[in-house]
C-alpha positions, -999 to 999 in steps of 0.1 A, spaced: -342 -396 687 -349 -369 661 -379 -358 681 -358 -355 712 -332 -335 694 -358 -311 681 -372 -306 716 -337 -301 729 -332 -272 704 -364 -257 717 -354 -260 753 -320 -244 745 -338 -215 727 -362 -209 756 -333 -211 781 -312 -186 763 -340 -161 760 -347 -164 797 -311 -161 807 -306 -131 784 -335 -113 799 -322 -118 834 -286 -108 827 -298 -77 809 -319 -65 838 -290 -70 863 -262 -56 841 -244 -27 857 -240 4 837 -202 0 836 -202 -36 824 -185 -46 792 -211 -46 765 -190 -64 739 -212 -89 721 -200 -124 711 -215 -139 679 -225 -175 680 -233 -199 652 -270 -209 655 -261 -246 652 -241 -243 684 -263 -221 705 -296 -204 695 -302 -168 705 -332 -152 690 -368 -139 691 -401 -141 674 -404 -110 651 -437 -120 634 -454 -87 644 -427 -63 631 -442 -58 596 -477 -51 609 -464 -27 636 -443 -8 611 -472 -7 586 -493 9 614 -467 36 619 -448 20 648 -410 25 650 -382 8 669 -355 27 687 -322 21 704 -305 49 723 -332 72 711 -325 65 674 -349 48 650 -334 16 637 -344 -15 619 -356 -39 646 -340 -69 629 -307 -50 629 -311 -42 666 -314 -79 674 -285 -88 651 -263 -62 668 -271 -77 702 -261 -113 692 -294 -127 678 -287 -154 652 -322 -168 647 -357 -153 640 -389 -172 645 -418 -164 622 -454 -177 625 -474 -189 596 -512 -191 595 -530 -210 568 -555 -184 556 -558 -155 582 -586 -137 564 -598 -124 597 -568 -101 599 -577 -82 567 -607 -61 580 -584 -50 609 -557 -38 586 -573 -21 556 -576 -53 537 -541 -66 543 -534 -99 559 -506 -107 582 -489 -140 591 -499 -154 557 -473 -167 534 -466 -133 517 -460 -117 551 -438 -146 562 -418 -143 530 -411 -106 538 -401 -114 574 -378 -142 564 -361 -121 538 -354 -93 563 -338 -118 587 -318 -137 561 -304 -105 546 -287 -100 579 -274 -135 581 -299 -148 607 -314 -183 606 -351 -189 605 -375 -210 626 -407 -213 606 -436 -218 630 -464 -235 611 -496 -233 632 -518 -254 609 -546 -230 617 -561 -198 604 -554 -182 637 -535 -187 670 -529 -223 679 -521 -229 716 -529 -254 744 -565 -242 745 -571 -237 708 -561 -258 678 -587 -248 653 -588 -265 619 -581 -242 590 -615 -234 574 -604 -251 542 -599 -284 560 -632 -285 579 -649 -319 581 -619 -338 566 -613 -373 580 -580 -382 595 -565 -397 564 -574 -366 543 -560 -343 571 -527 -362 570 -525 -356 532 -534 -319 538 -506 -314 564 -481 -331 541 -490 -313 509 -493 -279 526 -460 -282 544 -443 -293 512 -459 -264 492 -447 -238 517 -412 -251 518 -409 -255 481 -423 -220 476 -398 -205 500 -370 -224 483 -378 -208 450 -373 -174 467 -340 -184 483 -357 -183 517 -356 -219 530 -359 -220 568 -332 -237 589 -359 -251 613 -395 -260 608 -419 -261 637 -446 -287 632 -475 -271 651 -476 -244 678 -479 -252 715 -492 -287 708 -495 -298 744 -529 -314 737 -523 -322 700 -532 -303 669 -560 -299 643 -589 -305 668 -610 -324 673 -595 -352 653 -559 -345 664 -567 -338 700 -550 -359 727 -579 -376 745 -576 -401 773 -538 -401 768 -543 -414 732 -516 -397 710 -523 -418 679 -542 -394 657 -520 -365 668 -489 -385 660 -501 -394 626 -507 -357 618 -474 -347 633 -455 -374 614 -471 -362 581 -456 -328 587 -422 -342 597 -422 -365 566 -429 -335 544 -398 -317 559 -376 -348 555 -387 -354 519 -381 -318 511 -346 -320 525 -336 -347 500 -335 -320 472 -327 -289 493 -292 -276 500 -306 -263 533 -320 -293 552 -343 -280 579 -343 -294 614 -377 -303 628 -388 -286 660 -416 -298 682 -433 -272 704 -448 -277 739 -459 -246 758 -442 -240 792 -410 -256 802 -425 -276 830 -444 -297 805 -413 -308 786 -408 -341 804 -444 -352 799 -443 -341 762 -410 -359 754 
């Protein structure tokens, strides 16, 4: 039931983003642009702003009506109540591309979450459990976890998830949602956690380790994060559920 509720939140999130995009493109110039603010627990309206820090560090700016503005404020002004932010385990490969600075590591995530929370927006922490992009075609183990057996991987997922949440809690930045894996259509932490011949067993053990870490963290946290499960493309939702 909890897994279904988590998936439902994701479907609502995707649906709202799609409908907002459609309505914006068809909105006549004379339409009423008054924005209604929603509580994120009722309906989620948001975007992934993980790239903002890197773009700004590279000299990029965001504008509305020709004026440079804080992109987080732009989204907030237009009704966004949630920001998703991705977390990679140790994205050392990003440093040579950015004058030695890494992005989507815990320090960068901390900065993004703070910017969103300062404006009153909720957070969906998207933990990829990889040093790079995790998607339906790639679920690469973090280098630090190479060659670990399933039991050790379960411990690593639990301990890492717990560490991240407790660290953010000490900064007053506890996320409202935690996404256990990214686009996990075929599992996570390959090859051990890959869904093969429709066998979900290893994947579910890893997934449940992450979920347990969130649940255990919640017992001592004023903010009790919801768990989100992530399948890519809406047409796969029935199969995944």
